[in-house]
C-alpha positions in Angstrom: -19.0 -9.3 19.2 -17.4 -7.3 16.4 -13.7 -6.6 16.6 -12.8 -3.0 16.7 -9.4 -2.3 15.2 -7.5 0.3 17.1 -4.5 2.2 16.0 -2.4 1.2 19.0 -2.7 -2.5 17.8 -1.9 -1.8 14.2 1.6 -2.3 12.6 3.0 -1.0 9.4 5.9 -2.7 7.6 7.6 -1.8 4.3 10.1 -4.1 2.7 11.3 -5.7 -0.5 8.5 -7.1 -2.7 7.7 -10.7 -1.8 8.9 -12.9 -4.7 7.9 -15.6 -5.3 4.6 -15.2 -3.5 3.6 -18.4 -1.7 0.0 -19.6 -1.4 1.0 -22.0 1.4 2.8 -19.6 3.7 1.4 -16.5 5.6 2.2 -13.0 4.4 4.1 -12.3 7.7 6.2 -15.5 7.3 7.2 -14.3 3.7 8.0 -10.7 4.7 11.8 -10.3 5.0 14.2 -7.3 5.2 11.4 -5.0 6.2 11.4 -1.7 8.1 8.8 -1.2 10.8 7.1 2.1 10.4 4.5 1.5 13.2 5.9 4.3 15.4 6.1 6.8 12.7 2.7 6.6 11.0 -0.1 9.1 11.9 -2.7 7.8 9.5 -3.2 5.3 6.7 -5.8 4.7 4.1 -6.1 1.8 1.7 -8.3 2.6 -1.3 -8.9 1.9 -5.0 -9.8 -1.6 -6.3 -12.8 -0.5 -8.2 -14.1 -2.5 -11.2 -16.7 -0.7 -13.2 -18.8 -2.1 -16.0 -19.7 -0.5 -19.3 -22.8 -1.1 -21.3 -22.4 -1.8 -25.0 -25.6 -1.1 -27.0 -26.1 -3.3 -30.0 -28.4 -3.0 -33.0 -31.8 -4.6 -32.8 -34.1 -5.5 -29.9 -35.0 -8.5 -27.8 -38.4 -10.2 -27.7 -39.7 -7.6 -25.3 -38.8 -4.7 -27.7 -35.8 -3.5 -25.5 -32.6 -2.6 -27.4 -30.0 -5.3 -27.3 -27.1 -4.6 -24.9 -24.3 -6.4 -23.2 -22.2 -5.5 -20.2 -18.4 -5.2 -20.7 -16.7 -5.6 -17.3 -13.7 -3.3 -16.9 -10.4 -4.3 -15.2 -9.9 -3.7 -11.5 -8.1 -0.4 -10.8 -4.9 -0.2 -8.9 -4.9 -0.4 -5.1 -3.4 2.5 -3.1 -1.8 2.9 0.3 -1.6 6.4 1.6 -0.1 7.3 4.9 1.2 10.3 6.8 4.5 9.7 8.5 6.4 11.6 11.1 9.4 12.8 9.1 12.6 11.7 10.9 15.3 10.7 8.4 16.1 9.6 4.9 14.3 6.3 5.2 11.0 7.6 3.7 12.8 9.3 0.8 14.4 6.0 -0.1 11.1 4.4 -0.6 10.4 6.4 -3.7 14.0 6.9 -5.0 17.4 5.4 -4.7 19.3 4.3 -1.6 21.0 7.1 0.3 24.7 7.3 -0.5 27.4 8.6 1.9 28.7 12.1 1.2 32.4 11.4 1.4 33.6 11.0 5.0 31.3 13.8 6.3 28.8 11.5 8.0 26.0 12.8 5.9 23.9 10.8 3.5 22.4 12.1 0.3 19.4 10.9 -1.7 19.0 12.0 -5.3 15.4 12.5 -6.4 15.7 10.6 -9.7 17.0 7.2 -8.6 15.7 3.8 -9.7 12.6 2.8 -7.8 12.2 -0.7 -6.6 9.0 -2.6 -5.9 8.1 -2.9 -2.3 5.7 -5.0 0.0 3.5 -2.7 2.1 2.0 -4.6 4.9 -0.6 -3.4 7.4 -1.3 -5.8 10.3 -4.4 -5.3 12.4 -4.6 -7.1 15.9 -7.5 -7.4 18.1 -7.3 -10.0 20.9 -6.5 -13.3 19.2 -7.8 -12.1 15.7 -5.4 -10.8 13.2 -5.9 -9.4 9.7 -3.0 -8.7 7.4 -3.3 -6.5 4.2 -0.5 -6.7 1.6 0.2 -4.5 -1.3 2.9 -6.4 -3.1 5.1 -5.2 -5.9 4.0 -1.7 -5.0 5.7 1.3 -6.3 5.8 4.5 -4.3 4.2 7.2 -6.4 4.2 10.1 -4.0 6.6 11.5 -1.5 4.7 14.5 -0.4 5.8 17.8 0.9 7.6 17.8 4.2 5.6 20.1 6.4 6.4 21.5 9.8 3.8 23.2 11.9 3.8 25.1 15.1 2.9 21.8 16.9 6.6 21.0 16.5 6.8 17.9 14.3 7.5 17.4 10.6 5.3 15.1 8.6 5.2 13.8 5.1 2.5 12.1 3.1 3.4 9.0 1.1 1.5 6.9 -1.5 2.2 3.5 -3.0 0.2 1.7 -5.7 0.0 -2.0 -6.8 -1.9 -3.9 -9.3 -5.1 -5.6 -8.1 -3.6 -9.0 -8.6 -0.9 -8.1 -6.0 -3.3 -7.1 -3.3 -4.0 -9.7 -0.6 -5.9 -9.8 2.6 -5.6 -12.8 5.1 -7.0 -13.3 8.5 -7.4 -16.0 11.2 -11.0 -15.2 12.1 -13.0 -18.1 13.4 -10.0 -20.4 13.7 
C-alpha cells in the first residue's frame, strides 16, 4: 500500500544550518537549536532543482549526414521552500533579518529590516505509520518575507521563502527497513 502523507502528521523545523553535515547521522539527530513551526504553517511547497541541458551545434556532420552536436548539461538550480505561516510574533521576521533587540525597558522587541541574514536548516518531516521521510534544505537563506495579510476570517498570515544550493538539499527515509 502506498503511504499517503497527511498534513496532521507533518512537522516543520527551522534552525541554524547543520555544519558540518554528517553522512553517518540522521538529519533529525543533527538538527539543534531549532524552532518548531508545525502549528503555525498553513501550506508548504518544495520546488526547484531543475537541471536543463543545452545543445551545442558544431560544424560538420556525422556519417548519417546529421549535423554534429553535443549536449551541454547545465547546473542544477536552487531548491526552494515556500510556506504560508500564521503570523503571531517576531520569530518569522528574524528568519530573514537580524535577531530582535529589546527596545529599552519597554518590553517591546524591534527588528530592523536590513540585518545580517544567517544560513538556516529548513526541515520538513513526513510521518505515516512507521515510515518517515525527512527533507532538508541546509545552508538556506530566506529570500522572501511576504506581506502580512489580515482577512475577515480573523487571522494574519505571511508567506516566506528560503533557497539553498542543490548540493545542500537532502532527503532521507526509512522505507523498507
